[in-house]
N, C-alpha and C positions, 0 to 999 in steps of 0.2 A: 210405232204403232199410235196415231194420233186419235183422239175418239172423235174427235172433230170431225177426223175424214169421213164420216159414213152422213155426211149434209148434202145427199142424190136425192132424184127423184122420187124414188124407193127405196121403201127398208128387203131390202135379203137375209133372213137368216141362217145363216150357217155355221153352227159354233165349231163344227168340225176347222172347216176351211180357218174361222179365225181365229182360232191355235194354232193352227200349220203357218199363218199369215205372223202373226204375234213371235211363234217362238224363232222362225228364218228374220225377221226382224232386231230382237234384241239379240239374237247370236251375233248377227253384222255388227250392231255396237258394242257388244262385249266385247270381241273380240278386237274391233277396232277403239279402246279404250284400253287393254290392256297393251296391243303395240305400242301406244302411246306412252303409258307408264313404265313399259320396257326401254323407250328409246331414252326415255326424260331420266332417268331409276338406272340406267346400264349395269350400275357396280351394285344393283342392292335387288340384284335376280330369286335370289332366294327367298329375300322378305315381300317381294310382290305375287311372289308364287304361294306362300302362306294364306297371304290374304283376299287370295281368289273368290272366296266366299266369307266374308266378315260377319261379325256379329249382329244379327238383327236382316240377315237377307232375308230370310225365308218370310220378314212381315213383308218385305219388296216384293215378292213374286208370288205371296199370297194374294196382295193388291193388285197384280196384273192379270192376274189371272180373273178376282174378278171384274177387272172393268173389260178385259177381252167376253166372259161369258154373259157378263149382267147389265154393265153399263152401257158397253157398245150398242147393242139393241134399244134399248128406253132412249138411251141419246138421242140414237139415232133416228128415232119417233119422234122426240121430244121438238128436237130442231127441226126436222119438216115439217110439225105441225108449227111453231113459231115461224117459219119462213113465211106458212101460207097464209099464217091471220097476222103478219106485221103490213102484208104486200098494202091493204090498204091507210095504212099509217103513217108510211114513209113521205120524207118529208121530198116534198116534188123538184126544189132545185136541187136537191142532191143526184139525182136520173142525170142530169145534163151536166155537171158536173165530171162525175166518175167517166161519162161518154168522151169527154174532149180531153180525156189525160192520157197520155202511151202508158200502154201498160205494170212498164219500169217506175211510172212514176205515182201509178194507184198506189204498188202495191208499196212503198217507198210511205206514202202518206197513212194504210191503213194500218202498215207496221208501228208507226210514231203512234197513230188514236188508241190505237189497239193497245197500245202499251201506256198511253194513261189512264184509259180506262180500267186495265188492271190492278195499276197502281193505286188507283182509290177502292177496287175490291177488295183489294192484299191489303191495306189497313184497315177494311171493313170486317175479315177475317183477324184480326186480331184486336177487333174491341172483345170485350168480359161475353155479347152475346153469341159473334160469330168465332169467338177461339174453340170451345168446344167438337168442333167438326173439322177445325183448322191446323190442332194441337198434336194427330196424329202422323202430319208430313215434319211437323219438328221435334221425334221422336228416337232418330235415328239416330244415334252417338258415333256411329263411323258413318257420316257422309260422304257418299258414291258419288258416281252418274247414275246406278240403281236405284237412288233414296227418291230422285225425282218422280220416282213411280208409287212412292209409298204415298198417297192421299185417301181419304175416306170420301165414298161413295157422295157422301150428301155434299162437300167442301167442293168433289167433280160436278156438280150438278150447277150446283149456286153459280161456281166458276162460268160454267157454260148458259148458262140463262143470263146471267147478268153481261160477261164481255161479248156474247156472239147475238145478244137480245141488242145491243145498241149498236153493233155493225149493223144490223140489219135494219134497226129504223132510220139511219141517213140514210140504208138504201146502198150498202157497197156489196158489190158485184159475188155472187157463190165462188168464184174461180177464190176471187182475190178473202176471202175467209179461209177458206181450205186451206190457201198458200200461208195464210197469217199463221192459222195453228199447224202447218208444218215447220215453218220458219221458227214457232218460239219451242214446240216440241224439241226438236235437235239444239238451239242454242240451251235451250233450259236444263239439257240432259249436260253440257258441257260445261254450266256455270255449276253445276249439284258435283261437279268431280274434285276432285284430291289434286288439282292445283295451284302451283304458289302464285299463278299470274296475276298482274294486279293493272297490266294495259299500257302503265308507265298513261301518257298524256291523254292517250286514244280512251282509257280510263274515264277519263269524265265526259265520256262522250255515249258509252259500251256498257253495259256492266260487264265486269272480269269475274271468274271464278274465286277468289279472294273476296269481291267487294260481296258477292251473294254467302260466300262462306261464313260472315262475319256476322250476316242475319240469323245463323241457322246456330252460332256461340249457346254455351251453358246460360252463362251469366257473365256483365260487365259490360259494357258499354255499346257493343254489339245490337243488344237485344234492343229491339222496336226501331229498325235500325234499314234501310236499304230493301226498299218494296218495292222496287221497280226491276222487270224480266230484263226487260235487252236492253233499256238507255236510261243512263246514268242523271240523264238534264232533271227527270223528275222528282228524284232523292236529292239532286241538289236546288230545286227552285223551292221541294216544300219543307226544307232545312229535315231531309230524315239519310243524307247520306254521310257515313262513315268508312273508308278508308284508309287508316293508318297506317297499315304496311301489308304483305303476306298475315293471312291468320294461323295463326297455330294453336288457335284456343280449344279447351273441349268444346265439340257440339251435341245436339241433342238437351233433352230434357229430362230435370230432377225425379221426376213422380215414378213411381210404381208401373209395371207393367211397358215399359218402351219396347221389349220383344214381343211381346204379348199380343196375335193378331184381334183374336176373338177382345178379351179385352177392351183394345181400343176401340175396336167396330162397335161394343158394347155402349163405353163411354160418354158417347152426344145424349142419350136416350137415358141412363140412369141420370144423368144430370139435369135433362129436362123433368125427368122424374118426380126427383126431390122437388127443384125449383119450384116445380106447381102444386106438392103437399105440402111444401113450406108454409106458408100462410094459412092453414088451416090446421096444422099440427097445433 
């Protein structure tokens, strides 16, 4: 279930249908990762079954429901407006470029360019100005594939506006934007999963689950590292690559309320209110 998949010529809001589609898709995702866990840890079936619903999973579920019921309709209307508004601003030379390339070439270039855009956007989210809306994603102390859904709605909006906005300005075809969103969504589920994979030499090109897990560590060298989603070359190029080994360090944040949904939803607004009142007190 990808929020950017609503980038279509019109928006038809069907909340019941959207919930049903989300339930079906997440059920398939859960089944796939459960099967993978059973294959990789077949000697620890009891432990896998005990941890089917880890601490904090309710927060992930509520974030998913909020995305389906609230964010998908809003993002659909926002992205369609962005598409229509940017058609007059698109760079003329890019349309000929995309038309001259085969579909697979367009997709590879868009995946790489989009990951570069999101790399810098992700670094921005770790700045003091955007961290309050990004911290929720880092709060899960039992990082799993389901943690990928734990995101503050303002963080989702910020990512959609910046990432898709730049792709629209350079004239990327809508089908490629949609395909990029799907690839990034499913690749992100894999990198958030509790897997020890480093990808070996391939990890110097692609982001591995171990690499992204180091990004989510609670303390230590991994903090402030590994911002890319798909291509690890961006972290290597800009000095933020850190994968000494498979990651077994604790993940999440030390802050209180890491498993409280409403607390985390309200926290950015509380932080902003205090910041605005501070100079006047």
